[in-house]
TORFIDO-72032 format. One record per residue (C-alpha): x, y, z; residue in one letter. Coordinates in steps of 0.05 Angstrom, whole numbers, padded with zeros to 5 digits, always signed. Layout:
% residues N
XYZa;...
//
This chain:
% residues 228
+02996+03607+02047s;+03014+03619+02119q;+03069+03570+02117k;+03095+03609+02057k;+03097+03672+02102g;+03030+03700+02091e;+03000+03741+02143s;+02932+03725+02175l;+02905+03790+02156a;+02921+03772+02082d;+02890+03703+02087s;+02829+03732+02115i;+02822+03784+02062r;+02828+03730+02012m;+02778+03683+02045a;+02733+03744+02050d;+02733+03760+01978s;+02697+03694+01957y;+02660+03674+02022s;+02596+03694+02057d;+02619+03674+02121a;+02687+03658+02153i;+02696+03600+02208v;+02766+03603+02234i;+02802+03558+02286r;+02872+03582+02299h;+02927+03570+02353p;+02933+03644+02367q;+02887+03672+02423e;+02851+03729+02395g;+02855+03709+02322a;+02785+03712+02310a;+02775+03777+02334r;+02833+03803+02292l;+02808+03771+02235s;+02739+03806+02242a;+02778+03870+02232e;+02800+03852+02163f;+02731+03820+02137a;+02666+03845+02111e;+02636+03776+02121s;+02621+03749+02186p;+02674+03715+02227v;+02658+03658+02271l;+02706+03635+02325n;+02713+03560+02320a;+02767+03564+02374g;+02826+03608+02384d;+02883+03578+02423g;+02872+03576+02500a;+02825+03634+02494g;+02749+03621+02476q;+02705+03571+02440h;+02637+03604+02433p;+02601+03559+02384t;+02620+03498+02431q;+02589+03540+02487c;+02524+03546+02451l;+02518+03475+02441l;+02536+03462+02512d;+02481+03509+02533l;+02430+03472+02484f;+02448+03406+02514t;+02437+03429+02587i;+02373+03462+02570i;+02348+03402+02533t;+02363+03355+02592e;+02352+03400+02653k;+02297+03445+02619k;+02336+03509+02648k;+02402+03535+02666i;+02388+03579+02727k;+02399+03544+02790g;+02435+03486+02764n;+02494+03466+02800k;+02551+03456+02748v;+02619+03428+02760v;+02675+03446+02709l;+02729+03396+02716l;+02801+03390+02692g;+02844+03438+02650d;+02812+03500+02665l;+02872+03546+02653k;+02884+03525+02582y;+02816+03496+02563g;+02778+03548+02517r;+02713+03510+02523t;+02706+03523+02598v;+02726+03597+02592h;+02667+03608+02547s;+02621+03564+02584l;+02635+03597+02652a;+02617+03664+02623y;+02555+03636+02594a;+02530+03597+02656l;+02543+03660+02697s;+02499+03701+02654l;+02443+03651+02661f;+02447+03639+02735g;+02479+03573+02746a;+02523+03555+02806e;+02595+03541+02789l;+02644+03498+02820t;+02713+03494+02792f;+02758+03428+02803v;+02826+03426+02774s;+02900+03413+02791p;+02932+03474+02827q;+02969+03489+02762s;+02913+03489+02721l;+02863+03536+02756k;+02812+03578+02722m;+02845+03645+02702p;+02829+03704+02750k;+02802+03750+02694e;+02748+03692+02679v;+02731+03685+02753i;+02724+03766+02756n;+02682+03764+02701e;+02635+03712+02732c;+02629+03755+02794k;+02610+03814+02752d;+02552+03779+02724f;+02530+03760+02798g;+02558+03692+02807v;+02610+03674+02859e;+02650+03608+02835p;+02676+03562+02885s;+02740+03525+02875s;+02763+03456+02903t;+02809+03399+02891s;+02757+03349+02920n;+02719+03320+02862l;+02683+03271+02905e;+02652+03324+02950g;+02637+03366+02887a;+02595+03320+02851i;+02551+03303+02909k;+02498+03352+02898d;+02519+03371+02826a;+02471+03375+02764d;+02523+03373+02709v;+02592+03352+02711l;+02633+03380+02652y;+02700+03344+02645a;+02758+03366+02599t;+02820+03335+02580r;+02890+03356+02604i;+02913+03394+02541q;+02979+03366+02525k;+02993+03413+02467e;+02984+03478+02507r;+03040+03459+02558f;+03107+03495+02549p;+03141+03430+02575d;+03128+03359+02576a;+03146+03351+02652e;+03090+03398+02672e;+03041+03359+02631y;+03063+03292+02664n;+03057+03321+02733r;+02981+03334+02725v;+02954+03284+02672v;+02909+03232+02702g;+02898+03273+02765t;+02825+03267+02759y;+02786+03206+02728r;+02710+03200+02725v;+02690+03126+02730d;+02635+03085+02758n;+02665+03084+02826e;+02666+03162+02830l;+02592+03168+02802l;+02568+03130+02863k;+02576+03195+02902y;+02532+03233+02847a;+02456+03242+02842k;+02420+03194+02794e;+02403+03251+02750d;+02470+03280+02741l;+02495+03288+02670i;+02568+03281+02647v;+02590+03326+02593m;+02653+03331+02552h;+02674+03373+02497p;+02717+03313+02466l;+02764+03288+02449p;+02773+03250+02515r;+02839+03217+02536v;+02838+03184+02601v;+02792+03231+02643e;+02730+03193+02632i;+02728+03113+02637d;+02695+03083+02578p;+02650+03043+02624q;+02614+03108+02638v;+02591+03110+02569d;+02542+03054+02587k;+02509+03096+02645t;+02450+03142+02640p;+02499+03196+02662h;+02538+03198+02599a;+02517+03255+02554l;+02579+03273+02516y;+02565+03238+02449f;+02496+03268+02449k;+02527+03335+02466q;+02572+03327+02404a;+02512+03311+02360f;+02476+03376+02381n;+02536+03413+02349g;+02504+03401+02283v;+02437+03432+02291p;+02462+03488+02337v;+02516+03507+02284r;+02466+03501+02228m;+02419+03550+02267a;+02478+03598+02280l;+02496+03602+02206l;+02424+03610+02185s;+02417+03670+02232l;+02484+03700+02208i;+02467+03693+02133l;+02396+03718+02142g;+02356+03656+02141g;+02283+03654+02165r;+02270+03583+02178r;+02313+03547+02231i;
//
């Protein structure tokens, strides 16, 4: 209907009339929050442009807790497209709330937005930023890699300048601790070598699987279920 010119508000009103919950993924930043203004049913943000991805954040937290038993004190490196990557925006907020130590690694043009950094500081965490990935992972507990998101770039030249800047491979992992876990919200492109899949560091497919029970639990809580 939107292709025919229907407004987001009207689309949400229609979905609301025959739904118990609305899950929305939208290219416009803030679309989920706007949708909640027109719906009586709960609205879940499944990704709004380059803004946030809160349900991905929940499964990321669950994965870290499952593997590391806690979040507080863990050293987490967020790598890649930190400007347009909505998953790292949500995750930076949450990790700060739970007391993780954050390091941001990205190309100069894809740094974490200042508003996200300021929010982290408000939560009591002072993130560090560097372009040196080898140095950053030496004492890291978690490496969270993201792809360079071609679809978010205003022009192809900017994308071509930065794609492939960082690559996680077995050579890089020689600098890491034995218990480092490598995470990724998927899909990956060139930022993680397939050879890493065979190492104990690789957690991204297990991480993706965790999305099923985590989102089931979220829906159960929202819809009033008592058994999770």
